[in-house]
N, C-alpha and C positions, 0 to 999 in steps of 0.2 A: 795073645792078642797083639796085633800090631796096627800101626796107623795106615797100612797099605792092605790091599786084598790078596792074600797069597795065591799066586797064580801057579798052577801044577805045571804047566808046561815050561814056564820060566824056571821053576824049581828044578825041574829034571835038566834044563840046560845049565843051571848053576852047578848042580852036583857033578855033571859031566865036565864042566868048566875046571872045577877045583881038582878033580882026579887028574885031568890032563895036564894043568899047570904043575901040579906036585910031581908028576912024573917026569914032565919035561925038564923041570929046574931042580929036582932032587929036594923038594920041600917037603916038611913034614906036614901032616894035616892040621896040627895045631899051631902052625907058624902062619897062617892065613886066615882071614875073616873079610866078608864082603856082604854089602848089601846093594840090591840093583833095583831101581824103579823105573818102570818104562810108562810114559804118559800117553794119553789118548789124543795128543795134539803135538803139532810141530813146535810148539813153544808154550811154556807157562809163565814167561816173563810177566810180573807185574799183572797177572790177571785175576789176583784176589780183590774182591770187592767187599766182602764181609767173611766172617769166619764159617757159617753155615754152608753158603756156596763154595767157598775154597775146599772144605772138606768133604762135600758131596761129590766133587769130581771122581771120575773113574781112575783108580790108581793100583795098578798091577805091580807087584813086586815078589822079590825072593831073597834069600840070604843064605849064608854059611858061617855059622859061629857069630851070628851078627849081634848077638848079646853078650858076647865074652869080652870082658874089660881088657884093654890093651893100653900100653903106653902110647899116647898119641903124637908125641913129638910137636911140630908145629901145627897139628890140625886144631890144638886147643886155641889158637889164635882166633879162629872163626867164633869162638864162644865169647872171647874177650871183646871181638868186635861188636857183637850183639850186645853184650851188657853195656858197653860204652855208649852206645846210640840209647839204649833205654835210659842211661843216667842223664844223657843230654836231653832227652825227651821229658824226663820228670823234673828238670831243672835241679838234679843233684850236683852237677858240675856244668861248668861253662865251657863252650867251645873256644879254643884258642888256636892261634897258627901253629904253636909248638906241639898240642896235642893232635892236631890235624896232621902236621908231618910224621909224627910217631905212629899214628894210625896206618897212614898211607905205607910207610916203611915196613910196618908190621906185617901187612897183608901183601903188598906188591913184592917186597923184597925179602919177606920173611926175617927182618932183622930182630935178633934176641934182645940187643940193647934197647931198641925201641919198644919191644913188647915188655920190657922191665918197667919202663915209664908207664905204660898202659896200665899194668897191674898196680903199681903205686897210686896212680890217678883213681883207680876203680876203688881201691880199698881205704885210701888214706894212709896208707903203711909206706915205710922205706927199710931198705936193708941196712946192714951195719953190724957192729959187734953183738955178741950174745947179750941177751936181757936177763934180768932176774926173774923169778917165777911170776910175780905178780903182773908186772908190765908185759911179760911174754905171753901170758894168758889174754890179756887184752889184745895184745898185737895179733895174736892167731885167730882170735874171734873176728878183728877187722878183716884179716886176710881171707876168710871163708864167705865173705860178702857174695861173691859171684856163685858159689855153690848154693847159697840159700836162694839167691834169685832164680836159679834154674830149678832146684828141688822144688820150691813154692809154687811153681808154674803148675803143679798137678799133672805133668805130661809124664806117662809111665817111662818112656824112653830115656828121661832124664833123671830117673829117681835114683840111680846108683852111680852116675858119673862124679868125677873128683876134678875140678877145674879150679885150682887155687895157687898153682905155682907158676913161677916165671919159667921162661926157657932160656937155656945156657949155652954158652961155648964151652967153657971150661968147667963149669959147675958151681953151685952155691957154696957160700962161706958164711960164717958167723950164725947170725939168727935165722938167716936163710937155710943154712944146712940143717940147723937144730930143727926147723918147721917139718922137714922131710921125714924125721923120725930115725932112730938108730939103723933100722933096715930099710930105710927109704920107702917105708909103708904108706907114706902120704903123697906118694908121687901123682901127677896128673894121671887120670885114667878116663878112657873113652870106650864106647862101642861104636861099631860101624853103624848100628841102626840109629843110635842117637846123632850121629854126624849127619847121616842121611837125612832125619827129621829137619835138623836145623838148616841144612842146605836147601831143603825144600821150601821151608819157610822164607829164606832170603830171596830165592829166586822168584817165588810166587807172589811176593810182596807182603807177606803176613809177619815178618820179622819186626817188631816194634811198630812200625807204619809203613805204608806203602812208599812213602817218600824215602824213609830211612832205609828201607830194604834196597830200593834203587841205588841209593849212594853206596851201600855195601857192594851190591853187585857190580858196580863200576870198578872197583877195587880188585874184584876177582876175576876179571877179564884177562884172558891170555890170547897172544897172538901166535898163530902157527907159522907165520912168515918166516922163511928160513934167514933172511937177513936180519930180522929182528932177534931171533933165537941166537944166532952167531954173535951179536953184540952183546949179550947179555948171559954170561957162563952159567948162572944159576937162575935159570928163567922158569922154573918149576913147571917144564914141559918135557925136556930132553930127559929121558930115564923114568919118566912118569907117564900116566894114562894119556896124556895129550900126544905123546909120541907115537902112539898106536892108532890115532884117529885119520882119517881121510884129510887132506889139506884143506878142503873147502868147509870143514866143521867150524862151528863157533863153540868156544869153551870158556867156561867159567870154573875156577879150581882154586884148591889150596894143597899144597904138598906138605909133606913132614918127612924128615931124615935125619937120622942119627948114624951112629957107627953100628947099631944093631936093629934099627928099623928103617922101612921104606914105605910111605903110606901115600894115598892120594884121594881127594875128595873131588869130584868133578860133575858139573851139570854139563850136558853137551845137546847141541842142535845140529843136525845134518839135513840138508835139503832132501825132502821127499821121504823122511823117516820120521818116526816119532822121536820126540826129545827123550832123554833118558838121564838119571841121576845115579851115579856109581861111585861107591866107596869101598876102597880096599886097603886092608891093613896087611902088612908082611913083617915077619920077625926073623932074624938071624940070616937075611941074605940082602943087608943094605947095600952091598957094592954091586949087586946085579942090577944092572940099568935095563934088562931085557924082559923081566917079569911083568911089570906093571903094562907096557906097551902091549905085550902079548894078550894080556887079559882084555886090554880096551879091544885091541883088533878083533879078537874073537867074538866080544860081545856085538860089535858093529856087524861082523860077516854072518853071525848064527842067530842072533837074539833080537835084533832090532829090525 
């Protein structure tokens, strides 16, 4: 059971796309996962008025390994952004210029340092040296608060995700490293379908509130203008899905990149075409900047 209506024609395209991509780039079939939604309108931005009407919209989709858990890299920042706005809405924390700055840098620039502050603010914890067993159990419980929030929503797509770790440049130390477990078994883990669901809520206006969804969407907007991309070496477009889109496209996205994974989550609008939501996870080919643009280009040419 999925939150979209599985479409046989789209699924056939998806299967061919994965087969072609794996052959073109020597990717193993278990190194890629994706979810594609195609809307019945040119835009779904802020179209939500209430949950019933929002979920009654025609929503065609398909996927490949879309429920397989994968290390998400910076895609987890989408979930922290939504949680932060929920905390604001509930009065659990107050908006400050410093938190605003950190959220902006987390999403727009994908700053790991800024993300660390956001995780601390969400959970009321801080990093530091290792803790004795009792205090460490309390610390771990607090750090699981974002997981509890998403799991308690009762949305099947969020039931098995793990979103409790900071993102790093060099890696965790002290209590942060202990929290990962000896075998790193407590790493963040997401699926492409969970990411697709969350992006669908943000773009449509159902993430927390319509106003907060709009604020989140503004941070996700990406320019495809060559001069803008050239001025920002890590623009989350070059080497990602946005690089395969026609130049007139409008793009809202969040990329994820480590030495082992290259992911992207994108909502796209193109004149005279239906809007679409595309999430792609790739593992083991992080240095290849052609895979994600190839996938996006093929989707636009053959499925949209």
